Structure formats: C-alpha cells, structure tokens
C-alpha positions as CSV (number, residue, x, y, z in Angstrom):
1,M,14.2,1.9,37.6
2,A,15.1,3.5,33.9
3,A,12.6,2.7,31.0
4,Y,13.9,4.3,27.9
5,V,11.7,5.1,25.2
6,L,12.4,6.6,21.6
7,G,10.3,9.2,20.1
8,L,10.9,9.5,16.1
9,D,9.3,12.6,14.4
10,Q,9.5,12.5,10.8
11,G,8.6,16.0,9.8
12,T,8.6,17.9,6.3
13,T,12.1,19.3,6.3
14,G,13.9,17.1,8.8
15,S,13.8,14.1,11.1
16,T,13.9,14.2,14.9
17,V,14.7,11.7,17.6
18,L,14.3,12.1,21.2
19,V,15.5,9.4,23.9
20,I,13.6,9.6,27.0
21,N,13.9,8.2,30.2
22,I,10.7,7.4,31.9
23,G,12.1,5.8,35.1
24,N,9.5,8.3,36.9
25,P,6.5,8.3,34.7
26,A,5.5,11.7,36.5
27,N,8.8,13.3,35.2
28,P,10.1,12.0,31.7
29,V,13.6,13.1,31.3
30,L,15.1,13.8,27.9
31,I,18.8,12.3,27.6
32,G,19.2,12.5,23.8
33,R,18.2,14.5,21.0
34,S,18.9,14.7,17.3
35,T,17.7,16.6,14.1
36,V,18.8,15.7,10.7
37,D,17.5,17.7,7.9
38,F,16.9,16.2,4.3
39,P,16.3,17.9,0.9
40,Q,13.2,19.3,-0.5
41,H,12.3,18.6,-4.3
42,Y,10.5,21.1,-6.5
43,P,10.4,19.4,-9.9
44,K,7.8,21.8,-11.2
45,E,5.7,24.8,-9.9
46,G,3.4,24.0,-7.2
47,W,5.1,20.4,-6.8
48,V,6.7,19.3,-3.7
49,E,8.3,15.8,-3.5
50,H,10.5,14.1,-1.2
51,D,12.9,11.1,-1.9
52,A,11.7,8.4,0.7
53,A,15.3,7.0,1.0
54,E,16.5,10.4,2.1
55,I,13.7,10.3,4.6
56,W,14.9,7.0,5.9
57,S,18.4,8.0,6.0
58,S,17.8,11.3,8.0
59,M,16.1,9.3,10.4
60,R,18.7,6.5,10.8
61,E,21.1,9.4,11.1
62,A,19.0,11.2,14.0
63,C,18.8,7.9,15.7
64,Q,22.4,7.1,16.0
65,N,23.0,10.5,16.7
66,A,20.3,10.8,19.7
67,L,21.6,7.3,20.9
68,R,25.2,8.7,21.4
69,A,23.9,12.0,23.0
70,A,22.0,9.5,25.7
71,A,25.0,7.3,26.2
72,A,27.1,10.8,26.9
73,T,24.5,11.8,29.2
74,E,23.6,8.7,31.3
75,R,26.3,6.3,31.8
76,D,24.1,3.4,32.2
77,F,22.4,3.6,29.0
78,D,22.4,1.3,26.2
79,A,20.3,0.7,23.1
80,A,19.7,-2.7,24.4
81,K,17.5,-1.3,27.4
82,I,15.1,0.7,24.9
83,T,11.7,-0.5,25.9
84,A,9.3,0.9,23.1
85,I,9.5,3.0,20.1
86,G,6.9,5.8,19.0
87,I,6.4,7.4,15.5
88,S,5.0,10.8,14.9
89,N,5.1,11.9,11.0
90,Q,4.2,14.5,8.5
91,R,0.8,13.6,7.5
92,E,-1.1,13.2,4.1
93,T,2.4,12.9,2.4
94,V,2.3,9.6,0.2
95,V,4.8,6.8,-0.2
96,A,4.3,4.2,-2.9
97,F,6.5,1.2,-2.3
98,D,6.9,-2.3,-3.1
99,R,5.2,-4.7,-0.6
100,K,8.1,-7.2,-0.9
101,S,11.3,-5.2,-1.5
102,G,10.1,-2.2,0.7
103,A,11.8,0.0,-2.1
104,P,10.0,3.2,-3.0
105,L,8.4,3.2,-6.4
106,A,8.4,6.9,-6.8
107,P,9.1,10.3,-5.4
108,A,7.0,10.8,-2.2
109,I,4.4,13.6,-2.9
110,V,4.4,15.9,-0.1
111,W,1.2,17.5,1.7
112,Q,2.2,20.9,0.3
113,C,2.1,19.7,-3.4
114,R,-0.5,21.1,-5.5
115,R,-0.3,19.2,-8.7
116,T,-4.0,17.5,-7.8
117,A,-5.8,20.7,-7.8
118,P,-7.5,20.2,-11.1
119,A,-8.7,16.7,-10.3
120,C,-10.2,18.1,-6.9
121,D,-11.9,21.0,-8.8
122,A,-13.2,18.6,-11.2
123,R,-15.0,16.5,-8.2
124,R,-16.2,19.8,-6.7
125,K,-17.9,20.5,-10.0
126,R,-19.4,17.0,-10.0
127,G,-21.0,18.0,-6.5
128,L,-19.0,15.5,-4.7
129,E,-17.5,17.7,-1.9
130,S,-20.6,17.5,0.6
131,E,-20.6,13.5,0.2
132,I,-17.0,13.5,1.0
133,R,-16.9,15.8,3.7
134,K,-19.8,13.9,5.5
135,K,-17.8,10.6,5.4
136,T,-14.2,11.7,6.2
137,G,-14.5,15.6,7.7
138,L,-12.2,17.0,5.0
139,V,-12.6,19.3,2.1
140,L,-11.7,18.7,-1.4
141,D,-8.2,19.7,-1.6
142,P,-4.9,18.8,-3.0
143,Y,-3.4,18.7,0.7
144,F,-4.9,15.1,1.5
145,S,-3.6,11.8,0.2
146,A,-6.2,10.3,-2.1
147,S,-5.8,12.4,-4.9
148,K,-2.1,11.9,-4.8
149,M,-2.4,8.2,-4.8
150,E,-4.8,8.5,-7.8
151,W,-2.1,10.8,-9.5
152,L,0.6,8.0,-8.9
153,L,-1.6,5.4,-10.4
154,E,-2.3,7.3,-13.5
155,N,1.0,8.8,-14.2
156,N,4.0,6.7,-12.6
157,E,4.8,3.4,-14.7
158,A,6.4,1.6,-11.8
159,V,3.3,2.3,-9.7
160,K,1.0,1.1,-12.3
161,S,3.0,-2.3,-12.8
162,A,3.2,-3.0,-9.1
163,A,-0.9,-2.4,-8.8
164,K,-1.0,-4.9,-11.9
165,S,1.4,-7.3,-10.0
166,E,-0.5,-6.8,-6.8
167,T,2.6,-5.9,-5.0
168,L,1.8,-2.2,-4.6
169,A,1.9,-0.6,-1.1
170,F,0.7,2.8,-0.6
171,G,1.5,4.5,2.9
172,T,1.9,7.8,4.6
173,I,5.1,8.1,6.2
174,D,4.3,6.3,9.3
175,T,3.5,3.1,7.5
176,Y,6.7,3.6,5.4
177,L,8.8,3.9,8.4
178,L,7.0,1.0,10.2
179,H,7.7,-1.3,7.3
180,R,11.5,-0.3,7.0
181,L,11.7,-0.6,11.2
182,T,10.4,-4.1,11.1
183,N,12.4,-5.3,7.8
184,G,8.8,-5.5,6.0
185,A,7.1,-7.5,8.8
186,A,4.5,-4.9,9.5
187,Y,2.1,-2.9,7.1
188,A,-0.2,-0.8,9.1
189,T,-1.2,2.6,10.2
190,E,-3.7,4.0,12.8
191,P,-6.9,6.5,12.4
192,S,-5.1,9.7,13.0
193,N,-3.0,9.0,9.8
194,A,-5.7,7.2,8.3
195,S,-8.1,10.2,8.7
196,R,-6.1,12.5,6.6
197,T,-6.1,10.2,3.5
198,M,-9.6,11.2,2.5
199,L,-10.2,7.4,2.3
200,F,-11.0,6.8,5.9
201,N,-14.9,6.9,7.1
202,L,-15.0,8.9,10.2
203,H,-18.2,6.9,11.3
204,S,-17.3,3.4,10.4
205,G,-13.6,3.6,11.6
206,A,-12.5,1.9,8.4
207,W,-11.4,2.4,4.8
208,D,-14.4,3.5,2.6
209,D,-15.0,1.3,-0.3
210,G,-17.1,4.1,-2.3
211,L,-14.0,6.5,-1.9
212,L,-11.8,3.9,-2.9
213,D,-13.8,3.4,-6.0
214,E,-14.0,7.1,-6.5
215,F,-10.2,7.5,-6.4
216,K,-9.4,4.4,-8.5
217,I,-7.5,2.6,-5.6
218,P,-7.2,-0.7,-6.9
219,S,-8.2,-2.8,-3.7
220,R,-7.9,-2.6,0.2
221,D,-4.5,-4.8,-0.2
222,C,-2.6,-1.9,-1.4
223,L,-3.5,0.1,1.9
224,P,-2.3,-0.7,5.3
225,E,-4.0,-2.3,7.9
226,I,-5.7,0.2,10.6
227,K,-4.8,-0.6,14.2
228,N,-5.1,1.3,17.6
229,S,-2.7,4.2,18.0
230,A,-1.3,2.6,21.2
231,G,-0.3,-1.0,21.3
232,V,2.5,-3.1,19.4
233,F,2.4,-2.5,15.6
234,G,5.5,-4.9,15.0
235,K,9.2,-5.0,16.2
236,T,12.6,-3.8,14.9
237,K,14.3,-6.5,12.8
238,N,17.5,-6.5,11.0
239,L,18.9,-2.8,11.7
240,D,22.4,-1.6,11.7
241,F,21.5,1.0,14.2
242,L,18.9,-0.6,16.8
243,P,18.7,-4.1,18.5
244,D,16.1,-6.5,17.3
245,N,12.8,-6.9,19.0
246,I,12.0,-3.4,20.3
247,P,8.3,-3.0,20.1
248,I,7.0,0.0,17.9
249,S,3.9,0.6,20.3
250,G,3.0,4.0,19.5
251,I,1.9,6.0,16.2
252,L,0.1,9.3,15.6
253,G,0.2,11.9,12.8
254,D,2.2,14.7,13.8
255,Q,-0.6,17.2,14.9
256,Q,-2.3,14.6,16.9
257,A,0.8,13.7,18.7
258,A,1.6,17.2,19.5
259,L,-2.2,17.3,20.9
260,A,-1.2,14.3,23.2
261,G,2.3,15.9,23.9
262,Q,0.3,18.7,25.3
263,A,-1.9,16.6,27.5
264,C,-5.1,17.9,25.6
265,F,-7.1,15.1,26.9
266,T,-10.1,16.6,28.0
267,P,-12.8,17.9,25.3
268,G,-12.5,21.7,24.6
269,Q,-8.7,21.7,25.3
270,A,-6.6,23.0,22.3
271,K,-3.2,23.4,20.9
272,C,-1.2,25.1,18.0
273,T,1.9,23.5,16.7
274,Y,3.9,26.5,15.0
275,G,6.2,24.4,12.5
276,T,6.5,24.5,8.8
277,G,2.8,25.2,8.9
278,A,0.6,26.3,11.8
279,F,-1.8,23.6,13.1
280,L,-4.7,24.4,15.4
281,L,-6.2,21.3,17.0
282,M,-9.1,20.9,19.6
283,N,-10.2,17.7,21.4
284,T,-13.9,17.2,20.8
285,G,-14.3,13.9,22.5
286,D,-15.9,10.8,21.1
287,Q,-18.3,12.5,18.7
288,P,-17.3,13.9,15.2
289,K,-18.2,17.5,15.1
290,I,-18.5,18.6,11.3
291,S,-17.4,22.4,11.0
292,T,-19.4,25.0,9.3
293,A,-16.6,27.5,9.5
294,G,-14.0,26.1,7.3
295,M,-12.4,23.6,9.9
296,L,-11.7,20.2,9.2
297,T,-12.8,17.0,11.4
298,T,-10.3,14.6,12.0
299,V,-9.3,11.8,14.4
300,A,-7.2,12.4,17.4
301,W,-6.4,8.9,18.3
302,C,-7.8,5.4,18.6
303,L,-7.5,3.5,22.1
304,D,-9.1,0.1,22.8
305,G,-11.1,0.4,19.6
306,K,-12.7,4.0,20.6
307,L,-12.0,6.8,18.6
308,T,-11.4,10.4,20.0
309,Y,-12.1,13.3,17.4
310,A,-10.6,16.7,17.0
311,L,-11.4,20.0,15.0
312,E,-8.5,21.2,13.2
313,G,-7.6,24.2,11.2
314,S,-4.2,24.4,9.0
315,A,-2.5,27.6,7.8
316,F,0.0,25.9,5.3
317,V,2.9,28.3,5.7
318,A,4.0,29.5,9.4
319,G,7.6,28.7,10.0
320,A,8.1,28.2,6.1
321,A,7.7,32.2,5.9
322,M,10.8,32.8,7.9
323,Q,12.8,30.1,5.9
324,F,11.4,32.0,2.8
325,L,12.8,35.1,4.0
326,R,16.1,33.7,4.8
327,D,16.9,31.2,1.7
328,Q,15.0,33.1,-0.9
329,L,14.8,36.7,0.0
330,K,17.9,36.8,2.1
331,F,16.4,39.2,4.3
332,I,17.6,37.3,7.7
333,P,20.4,34.9,8.5
334,S,18.5,32.7,10.5
335,A,14.8,32.0,11.3
336,A,15.6,32.6,15.0
337,A,16.9,36.1,14.1
338,S,13.4,37.5,13.0
339,E,12.3,38.4,16.4
340,A,15.4,40.6,17.2
341,F,15.4,41.9,13.7
342,S,11.7,43.0,13.9
343,Q,11.0,43.6,17.5
344,N,11.0,47.6,17.1
345,A,9.7,47.7,13.4
346,T,5.9,48.5,12.7
347,A,3.9,46.4,9.9
348,A,0.0,46.5,10.5
349,P,-1.9,48.5,9.7
350,S,0.1,49.7,6.5
351,I,2.3,46.5,5.6
352,Y,1.1,43.2,5.3
353,F,2.5,39.7,4.0
354,V,0.0,36.8,3.0
355,P,2.2,33.9,2.9
356,A,0.0,32.0,0.3
357,M,3.1,30.0,-1.5
358,V,1.3,26.9,-1.6
359,G,-2.2,28.1,-1.6
360,L,-4.5,29.4,1.5
361,G,-5.4,26.7,4.0
362,A,-8.2,26.9,6.4
363,P,-10.8,28.5,6.8
364,W,-10.1,30.0,3.1
365,W,-9.3,26.7,1.2
366,D,-8.0,28.4,-1.9
367,A,-5.6,26.2,-3.7
368,Q,-4.8,28.8,-6.3
369,A,-3.9,31.7,-4.2
370,R,-0.3,32.9,-3.9
371,G,1.7,34.9,-1.6
372,A,2.3,38.7,-1.7
373,F,3.3,41.9,0.2
374,F,1.2,44.7,0.5
375,G,1.7,48.4,1.2
376,L,5.2,48.7,0.2
377,T,6.5,52.3,-0.1
378,R,10.1,53.7,-0.8
379,G,10.6,53.9,2.8
380,T,9.7,50.4,3.5
381,T,12.6,48.6,5.5
382,T,13.5,45.0,5.5
383,A,12.6,44.8,9.3
384,Q,9.2,45.9,8.5
385,L,8.7,42.9,6.0
386,V,10.4,40.6,8.8
387,R,7.6,41.9,11.2
388,A,4.8,41.4,8.5
389,A,5.7,38.0,8.0
390,L,5.7,37.2,11.6
391,E,2.4,39.1,12.0
392,S,0.9,36.8,9.3
393,I,1.5,33.7,11.3
394,A,-0.4,35.2,14.2
395,F,-3.1,36.7,11.9
396,Q,-3.5,33.1,10.2
397,V,-3.7,31.4,13.5
398,S,-6.1,34.1,15.0
399,D,-8.6,33.3,12.0
400,L,-8.4,29.7,12.6
401,L,-9.3,30.3,16.6
402,T,-12.2,32.6,15.2
403,A,-13.6,29.9,12.9
404,M,-13.2,27.1,15.8
405,A,-15.2,29.6,18.3
406,Q,-17.9,29.8,15.7
407,D,-18.2,26.1,15.3
408,L,-18.1,25.6,19.4
409,G,-20.4,28.6,20.1
410,M,-17.7,29.9,22.6
411,P,-14.5,31.3,22.7
412,V,-11.4,29.5,23.2
413,D,-9.9,30.6,26.3
414,V,-6.4,29.0,26.6
415,V,-4.3,27.7,23.5
416,R,-1.2,25.6,24.3
417,A,1.6,26.4,21.8
418,D,4.5,24.3,20.5
419,G,6.8,24.0,17.7
420,G,9.8,25.5,16.8
421,A,8.6,29.0,16.1
422,S,6.7,29.0,19.5
423,A,10.3,29.9,21.0
424,N,9.9,33.4,19.6
425,N,8.2,35.3,22.2
426,L,7.5,38.4,20.1
427,L,5.2,35.8,18.1
428,M,3.7,34.5,21.2
429,Q,2.7,37.8,22.5
430,M,1.3,39.0,19.1
431,Q,-0.6,35.7,19.3
432,A,-2.3,36.5,22.7
433,D,-2.9,40.1,21.8
434,Y,-4.5,39.4,18.6
435,T,-6.7,36.5,19.8
436,G,-7.6,37.8,23.3
437,T,-6.3,34.1,24.3
438,Q,-3.6,33.0,26.6
439,V,-1.0,31.1,25.2
440,D,0.5,28.4,27.3
441,R,4.0,27.3,26.2
442,P,5.3,24.2,27.6
443,R,9.1,23.6,28.8
444,N,9.3,20.8,26.2
445,L,8.7,22.4,22.7
446,E,9.3,18.8,21.1
447,T,5.8,17.8,21.7
448,T,5.5,15.9,18.4
449,A,8.1,13.5,19.2
450,F,7.3,13.6,22.9
451,G,3.5,12.8,22.3
452,A,4.7,9.7,20.3
453,A,6.9,8.4,22.7
454,M,4.2,8.8,25.4
455,F,1.9,6.7,23.4
456,A,4.5,4.1,22.9
457,A,5.0,4.0,26.6
458,L,1.4,3.5,26.9
459,G,1.4,0.9,24.4
460,V,3.5,-1.1,26.5
461,G,2.1,-0.5,29.8
462,I,4.5,2.1,31.2
463,Y,1.4,4.1,31.8
464,R,-1.9,2.5,32.7
465,N,-4.3,5.0,30.9
466,I,-4.0,8.3,29.0
467,H,-4.8,10.3,32.1
468,Q,-1.6,9.3,33.5
469,L,0.1,11.2,30.9
470,E,-1.4,14.6,31.8
471,Q,1.2,15.0,34.7
472,A,4.2,14.8,32.2
473,R,3.6,18.1,30.7
474,I,5.1,21.3,32.4
475,S,4.2,24.7,31.5
476,D,7.0,27.1,30.9
477,R,5.4,30.4,30.3
478,V,2.0,31.8,29.8
479,F,1.5,35.0,27.6
480,Q,-1.5,37.0,28.5
481,P,-3.3,39.1,26.1
482,Q,-2.9,42.9,26.2
483,H,-5.8,44.8,24.6
484,S,-5.0,46.7,21.6
485,A,-7.5,49.6,20.4
486,E,-5.9,48.9,16.8
487,R,-6.6,45.2,16.7
488,D,-9.6,45.7,14.6
489,L,-7.7,47.9,12.2
490,H,-5.1,45.3,11.9
491,F,-7.3,42.7,11.1
492,A,-9.4,44.5,8.4
493,G,-6.1,45.3,6.7
494,W,-5.2,41.6,7.0
495,H,-8.3,40.3,5.5
496,R,-8.4,42.8,2.6
497,A,-4.8,41.5,1.8
498,V,-6.1,37.9,1.9
499,H,-9.0,39.0,-0.5
500,A,-6.6,40.7,-2.8
501,T,-4.4,37.5,-3.3
502,Q,-7.7,35.7,-4.1
503,V,-8.7,38.5,-6.9
504,F,-5.4,38.1,-8.4
505,A,-5.5,34.3,-8.5
506,G,-8.9,34.7,-10.3
507,T,-10.8,32.6,-7.4
508,K,-12.5,35.7,-5.9
C-alpha cells in the first residue's frame, strides 16, 4: 500500500521538494522532484542576506512542481494521500518574524554572513570562547545564529519594536517554514538546529539562560520550543498548494538530515555533503565529544528525548567555488562542466586556489581570510585554474578528515559522499586519493531531503525505529584511493597557500 511522504529541503541557494512512495519501507521510490532557486542578496561586503518571502515562494513553487511530477509518474497519486512532511534546512540562518502575523521583520541573515565578526572578536578578547565552547560545542564565529540575533536587536527598528511588544519570534529556517505551513499554529524547532544557534546547552538539551543574557535575547518566549527530531510538530493549514492536516513529523538541519539519509546511525560512521559548502559529520553516539583539532560538537538528532551527537567540520565554500568560476569569472558555462574542462589539466603542486571568499571554516576558523589564486604565470590556463578550484574542495575536506582522525585517535576508513558536487567523478577520485579513504557515493544524492522524509516517516510510525532506515540506503559507487608519491608535496603547497591568505588578512 502506498505511503507518500514529502521531503522539503530549504537550502542556501534553492528549495528542493521530493515526493517519495514508501509503500515498501525497504525500497522507498522517488516519484516527484523539483528545485527552485531564489536570489542571494549582498548589501555590503561580507554581508549575505535572504528574503524570507522569496524563500517561502521558492518552497511553494517547488512543492507544486514536485506534486505535478508525482502525479505524472503515478496515476493513483493524489496530494490528499500524503502521509507526512519532513523538513531539512540551511542551518544558522536567522529569520526574525512577527509571532502573530508571521510576517518577516527584516532580511534573513545567512550563515555565510560575516557582519558580526567584530562582536565575536570582542567576546574572544573577553575570554568567553572556552566557556561558550564547553556549553555549546561551537567556536566563537559569525557563522552561528546568536550574534546575528543580537545584531538584529541592536540595528533593526522593526525587530526592536517587536521585542518591546513581545511579538518577536526568532527562528532558524525550519522554524519559519513550520510556522508558515501550520498557519502560525506551531512555533518550534529541534536540537540539530537549536545546537547551531550558540544558545543551546549540549548537556542540558535546552536553551541556556546565561547565553541568552550574553547575547541580549529578551526572553525564551522569542525562541521556539525544542522538540524531538521525529514526531508531530504541527499540521498543514490554510495552504493553497497542500491539503489541511498533513503532519509535519520530522525536522533536521540539512547536514544532520544528510547524516540520516546516509544511514550513519552507528558511532564512527561519517558522511560529507558537497553542496554550497562541504560539511563532514561523524556520528559519535550518546556523549558529546569536544574537539581539540578545530572540529565542532553538534547534535545529530533527538529521538524519544535522547540526544545523539556528532563531530562536524565545515568548509564554507565548496560547490560555491564552481559558481564563482561560472558567474563571476566566466571560466566555465556550468558547474557540471568543471569535470570535463579540467580532466587533463595540472594544478598542484604549482597552482592553488584558496576559496576563502567568506573566511576559512574548520579547522582554521579565520573570519578575516579571503580567497586567492597562487602560482600564476604567463602560461597558466583557464583549465588549470578550474582544476585548482576542484582540488581546493578535496584539500579542504582532507584537512577536515585529518582533524577528525586526530580527535578520534584513529583514521576514518570510509566517507559517505553526497550533494550536487559529489556527482563529479574527478572530484570524488581526488578526494579518495588525497585522504587515502574510500568514498562511498549513494544512488540517491538528494540525501538531505531524503533524510528529512525518512525522519518524517519515522515520526508517524511508517518505520518503527531508526535502524529500519538503514535498509533504505543503496550505494552507487565506491571510489578506492590510489597512492600518489606527490601527495605530501601537494598538501605542503596547499597549506602554504592557506597560510598566505591569513598573512594577507593580517591574522597570521
């Protein structure tokens, strides 16, 4: 018997909706899919904003398109038969909206935005980083939500006014979408998203009063209720594209959703998502592990009130490097063209690209660093520059794996890869070669939306427990590492290039 589930993945540059038939839980079938892009806004250097109304519009359109595609694939499909909805979302991005009307009060501040770097630096100078890290597992960086909320409270009149009238609602994107889908009835989040705000205490599993005071959050009332990651958050109401009363029963931050979609349910299993950025997560079980190598400690998910934790490393620019070469530099006609374009070119150990356009993430954590090409000569070709950009993605993830292995005291044997850039066979082979690690790519690369859909199915009982989800993942190809005598030479040049960007920024 068919059981239809929607997976909504609201990402940094677009919204994706999957329609999945889970009539056979061991073999979920994708029957409809759509992605709708939306604009990015850069009002000042280092600032990145989204219009929440444009996010909602893109999600609505993607949902309509996916439903039409599903109806064309399966004659018996009808939106009234949808059993559950799951949400995955870009994390850390903050929306301030009116609790009563649901209207956004200000542009959403995106996770990539660096405007709060001075506020983070000031707290670091006050010696607060150690305490914040112990509580939250995070480093003091503009990446996370709390300093963005503080900035809005200090600089936006509509947000200030809503705070005074006690109608202010802060939310990450999951909270905003949930509020819209339920016509304002639900105001909630779950720990994988809450743990990215720098306001969530990893040990208590709740908002931390001391951190709320530090970041000048007026009260807990302007933050959402924290619930389990799988379970009914609310039901659809008064939408013109979905019937009423469909449960929204699974929510995960996008990277945790990918961890679930990759069936990394056993401690020690890891995945890397190659999207706008590259995000490496490893399941570490029921105890938070604080990194000594620049990794973050985060919540993977919460089921039945029990937290599962993960170590995470984030490279802020991965697939976005290809977009940069395509849109700004006009080197390639499409991101997908990068593989064929640079297949026979050579970059390292002579030419490097450090894609620090929005600073360096883990393990460097340098918000002031900026991107650069190194090693250019009169003979340098565009193909070499594209190759260097692809290699930069593999180098960054290799650094993350090295740091994670340092924390674990043992190497990572297999990485499960997903995201749009993982379709690039050249990049995946580079990744295996540079790390000496098997790279296992699944048949379904849309693991974020898929993971959210699987948790939604779990939340309404289609799956009885998390281990039943393991059978839903099917491997497509495993890239085996090939030893290169020049590997160390290539990495030495990469690390010199990274150091040079920091010297130029004045941080080294």
